[in-house]
C-alpha positions in Angstrom: 0.0 0.0 0.0 2.9 2.3 0.5 4.2 1.9 -3.0 4.4 5.1 -5.0 2.2 5.6 -7.9 3.9 5.7 -11.3 3.0 4.8 -14.8 5.9 2.3 -14.8 4.0 0.2 -12.1 1.2 -0.2 -14.6 3.5 -2.2 -16.8 1.1 -5.0 -16.0 3.2 -8.1 -15.3 -0.2 -9.8 -15.1 -0.5 -9.5 -18.8 2.6 -11.5 -19.4 1.5 -14.2 -17.0 -2.1 -14.5 -17.9 -2.4 -13.9 -21.7 -1.2 -16.4 -24.3 1.7 -15.3 -26.4 0.4 -17.1 -29.5 -2.8 -18.6 -30.8 -1.4 -22.1 -30.1 -1.4 -21.4 -26.4 -5.0 -20.2 -26.4 -6.6 -23.6 -27.0 -5.6 -25.1 -23.6 -7.1 -22.1 -21.8 -10.5 -22.7 -23.4 -10.4 -26.5 -22.8 -13.1 -27.8 -20.5 -11.9 -30.9 -18.5 -12.8 -33.0 -15.5 -11.1 -32.2 -12.2 -8.8 -35.1 -11.8 -6.5 -33.7 -9.2 -7.1 -32.4 -5.6 -7.9 -28.7 -5.2 -8.8 -26.9 -2.0 -11.7 -28.7 -0.2 -14.3 -26.0 -1.1 -13.7 -26.6 -4.9 -13.0 -30.3 -5.0 -16.3 -31.1 -3.2 -18.5 -29.0 -5.4 -17.0 -28.7 -8.9 -16.6 -31.5 -11.3 -15.2 -29.6 -14.3 -13.0 -26.6 -14.9 -11.8 -24.5 -17.8 -8.1 -24.1 -18.7 -8.1 -20.4 -17.8 -9.5 -21.3 -14.3 -6.6 -23.7 -13.7 -4.2 -20.7 -13.9 -5.5 -19.7 -10.5 -4.6 -23.0 -8.9 -1.0 -21.7 -8.7 -0.5 -19.8 -5.5 2.5 -18.1 -7.0 0.3 -16.9 -9.9 -2.4 -15.5 -7.6 0.1 -14.0 -5.2 1.7 -12.2 -8.2 -1.7 -10.6 -8.9 -2.1 -9.7 -5.3 1.4 -8.1 -5.3 0.5 -6.2 -8.5 -2.7 -4.9 -6.9 -0.9 -3.8 -3.8 1.4 -1.7 -5.9 -1.3 -0.3 -8.1 -4.7 -0.2 -6.3 -4.4 3.6 -5.6 -4.7 4.2 -9.4 -8.4 3.5 -8.8 -8.6 7.0 -7.3 -7.2 8.3 -10.6 -9.7 6.4 -12.6 -12.6 7.5 -10.3 -11.5 11.1 -10.6 -11.3 10.9 -14.4 -14.7 9.2 -14.4 -16.3 12.1 -12.6 -14.5 14.6 -14.7 -15.7 12.9 -17.9 -19.2 12.9 -16.6 -19.1 16.7 -16.1 -17.5 17.3 -19.5 -19.8 14.8 -21.3 -23.0 16.3 -19.9 -21.8 19.8 -20.8 -21.0 18.6 -24.3 -24.4 17.0 -24.7 -26.4 19.9 -23.3 -26.6 21.6 -26.7 -26.7 18.5 -28.9 -29.4 15.9 -29.7 -29.2 12.6 -27.9 -27.7 9.5 -29.4 -29.9 6.5 -29.7 -27.2 3.8 -29.4 -29.8 1.1 -28.9 -27.8 -1.7 -30.5 -24.5 -0.9 -28.7 -26.5 -0.7 -25.5 -28.1 -4.0 -26.1 -24.8 -5.7 -26.8 -23.2 -4.2 -23.8 -26.0 -5.3 -21.5 -26.1 -8.8 -23.0 -22.3 -9.0 -22.4 -22.5 -7.9 -18.8 -25.5 -10.1 -18.1 -23.7 -13.2 -19.6 -20.6 -12.4 -17.6 -22.6 -12.0 -14.4 -24.5 -15.2 -14.9 -21.3 -17.1 -15.6 -19.7 -15.6 -12.5 -22.7 -16.6 -10.4 -22.7 -20.2 -11.7 -19.0 -20.6 -11.0 -18.8 -19.0 -7.6 -22.0 -19.9 -5.8 -21.3 -23.7 -5.2 -18.2 -22.7 -3.2 -20.1 -19.9 -1.5 -23.0 -22.2 -0.4 -20.5 -24.8 0.9 -18.6 -22.1 2.8 -21.7 -20.8 4.5 -23.6 -24.0 5.2 -20.8 -26.5 5.3 -18.2 -24.5 7.3 -20.3 -21.8 8.9 -20.8 -18.0 8.7 -17.5 -17.0 10.4 -15.5 -19.2 8.0 -17.3 -17.7 5.0 -16.5 -14.2 6.2 -12.9 -14.8 7.4 -11.4 -17.5 5.2 -9.5 -16.5 1.9 -9.4 -19.8 0.1 -11.9 -18.5 -2.4 -9.1 -16.3 -3.8 -7.5 -19.3 -5.4 -8.5 -21.9 -8.0 -11.9 -21.7 -9.8 -13.4 -19.0 -7.6 -10.2 -17.2 -7.6 -10.3 -16.7 -11.3 -13.9 -15.3 -11.1 -12.9 -13.1 -8.1 -10.1 -11.5 -10.1 -12.4 -10.9 -13.1 -15.0 -9.4 -10.7 -12.5 -7.0 -9.3 -11.2 -5.9 -12.7 -14.7 -5.6 -14.2 -15.4 -2.6 -12.0 -13.4 -0.5 -14.4 -15.2 -1.3 -17.7 -18.5 -1.2 -15.9 -18.0 2.6 -15.8 -19.1 2.5 -19.5 -22.7 2.2 -18.1 -22.6 5.9 -17.4 -21.3 6.7 -20.9 -24.6 5.4 -22.4 -26.6 7.5 -19.9 -24.7 10.7 -20.7 -24.8 10.2 -24.5 -28.5 9.2 -24.5 -29.2 12.3 -22.3 -31.0 10.2 -19.7 -31.4 11.2 -16.0 -28.1 10.7 -14.1 -28.6 10.5 -10.4 -26.0 10.8 -7.7 -26.5 7.2 -6.6 -25.4 5.9 -10.0 -22.0 7.6 -10.3 -21.2 7.5 -6.5 -21.8 3.8 -6.5 -19.7 3.1 -9.6 -16.7 5.2 -8.4 -16.7 4.0 -4.8 -17.1 0.3 -5.7 -14.1 0.5 -8.1 -11.9 2.0 -5.4 -13.1 -0.4 -2.7 -12.8 -3.5 -4.8 -9.2 -2.8 -5.9 -8.3 -1.9 -2.3 -9.8 -5.1 -1.0 -8.0 -7.3 -3.5 -4.7 -5.7 -2.5 -5.1 -7.4 0.9 -7.2 -10.4 -0.2 -10.1 -9.3 2.1 -11.9 -12.5 3.0 -15.3 -10.7 3.1 -15.0 -10.4 -0.7 -16.5 -13.9 -1.0 -19.8 -12.5 0.1 -19.6 -9.2 -1.8 -18.6 -10.9 -5.0 -21.3 -13.6 -4.9 -24.1 -11.2 -4.0 -23.1 -8.8 -6.7 -22.9 -11.4 -9.4 -26.5 -12.5 -8.8 -27.9 -9.0 -8.6 -26.1 -8.0 -11.7 -27.3 -11.1 -13.5 -30.9 -9.9 -13.1 -30.2 -6.2 -13.5 -28.3 -6.4 -16.8 -30.7 -9.0 -18.2 -33.5 -6.5 -17.4 -31.6 -3.7 -19.1 -31.1 -5.9 -22.2 -34.8 -6.6 -22.4 -35.5 -2.9 -22.1 -33.0 -2.2 -24.9 -34.8 -4.7 -27.1 -38.1 -2.8 -26.2 -39.6 -5.9 -24.7 -42.2 -5.0 -22.2 -41.0 -5.8 -18.7 -43.3 -5.5 -15.6 -42.5 -2.7 -13.3 -42.4 -5.3 -10.5 -39.0 -6.5 -12.0 -37.5 -3.0 -11.6 -38.8 -2.9 -8.0 -37.4 -6.4 -7.3 -33.9 -5.3 -8.5 -33.8 -2.3 -6.3 -35.2 -4.4 -3.4 -32.4 -7.0 -3.9 -29.8 -4.2 -4.0 -31.2 -2.9 -0.6 -31.0 -6.5 0.8 -27.4 -6.8 -0.6 -26.5 -3.6 1.4 -28.0 -5.0 4.6 -26.0 -8.2 4.2 -22.9 -6.2 3.5 -23.3 -4.4 6.8 -24.0 -7.8 8.5 -20.8 -9.3 7.0 -18.7 -6.5 8.4 -20.4 -6.9 11.8 -19.5 -10.6 11.8 -15.9 -9.7 10.9 -15.7 -7.1 13.6 -17.1 -9.2 16.4 -15.0 -12.2 15.4 -11.8 -10.1 15.5 -12.8 -8.5 18.8 -14.3 -11.4 20.7 -12.5 -14.4 19.1 -8.9 -13.2 18.5 -7.8 -16.8 18.3 -9.9 -17.2 15.1 -7.9 -16.0 12.0 -10.0 -13.4 10.2 -8.3 -12.2 7.0 -9.8 -8.7 6.8 -8.2 -5.6 8.2 -9.8 -3.2 10.7 -9.6 -0.4 8.2 -11.3 -2.5 5.6 -14.1 -3.3 8.0 -14.6 0.4 8.8 -14.5 1.7 5.2 -16.7 -1.2 4.0 -19.3 -0.7 6.7 -19.5 3.1 5.9 -19.8 2.3 2.2 -22.5 -0.3 2.6 -24.4 1.9 5.0 -24.3 4.8 2.6 -25.5 2.5 -0.2 -28.4 1.3 1.9 -29.5 4.9 2.6 -29.3 5.9 -1.1 -31.0 2.8 -2.5 -33.7 3.0 0.2 -34.3 6.7 -0.6 -34.4 5.8 -4.4 -36.9 3.0 -3.8 -39.1 5.3 -1.6 -39.1 8.1 -4.2 -39.2 6.1 -7.4 -41.8 3.5 -6.4 -43.7 4.2 -3.2 -44.1 7.9 -3.4 -44.4 7.8 -7.2 -47.2 5.2 -6.9 -49.0 7.3 -4.4 -48.8 10.4 -6.6 -50.0 8.4 -9.6 -52.9 7.0 -7.6 -53.8 10.5 -6.3 -53.6 11.9 -9.9 -55.8 9.0 -11.2 -58.4 9.7 -8.4 -58.4 13.4 -9.3 -59.0 12.6 -13.0 -61.8 10.2 -12.1 -63.4 12.9 -9.9 -63.1 15.6 -12.5 -64.6 13.2 -15.1 -67.5 12.4 -12.8 -68.1 16.1 -12.1 -68.1 16.8 -15.8 -70.7 14.0 -16.4 -72.9 15.4 -13.6 -72.7 18.9 -15.1 -73.6 17.5 -18.5 -76.5 15.6 -17.1 -77.7 18.7 -15.2 -77.5 20.9 -18.3 -79.5 18.3 -20.3 -82.2 18.3 -17.7 -82.6 22.1 -17.8 -83.0 22.0 -21.6 -85.6 19.3 -21.4 -87.7 21.3 -18.8 
């Protein structure tokens, strides 16, 4: 964490170690094969197959190299977050005097890609997560870092790195001149910073945060894809997504409480999450809870109440007009 920021540190040794140097080396990475060798108990017990690219993360040396790279570079997330906010300001100013872009096809492809990625991540991480929670217990699931290796380790790394390209979500909002609320860009910027920071120390609570986020994003981006295709989606689905996000924030606070109480009252139990991480994570999830709850209240509950009141007023006005018309007819008849 004390490493100085420099462009040289972004030389990305991870590129040399993860990416194939030729097309011939790509085939083994895409190969799907049976697990015929022992992995950590969480994986061996609940996975029967793995891809070649997932096997890269069976090497502790490989994963520790990624961890070391993140320790040296996680603070660049602040730079990316600042550039992100700056580009939002510039982009909205640029678009203020210009017509909106439709971008429906690119938006559809983007949401389909993120939906597919999130679904794949959910499928490959949840077996280990379920085993950790119900097979080993809540404290183990919060404090143990074995998920950072092997199959789940690969998807954990992709999850962390995906927070940077996910900023493209906001680009579509700006270019299409849609409403951009504080919750949206605050959430994107802070999640990027926190995820990179947490991976720099292999925070064990990441198991929970990753698995919850993969599931919620699977539903959310699938919903966005359907909307981009102009397929009618019930409003209840949008409400469900926001409700799940609120539940996710509640569990985020709960996980940090488990980590805090374990470190305080059971110091003999190894819990691989720093006190600083617990503090910042709790504040982050608490702020998310407040913002998502406020959004749910205004977007759905109050909006429904206003819509219902407006409909009642329209029905009353229509009834009064009918009564006036009937009264006028009676007078003419007399």
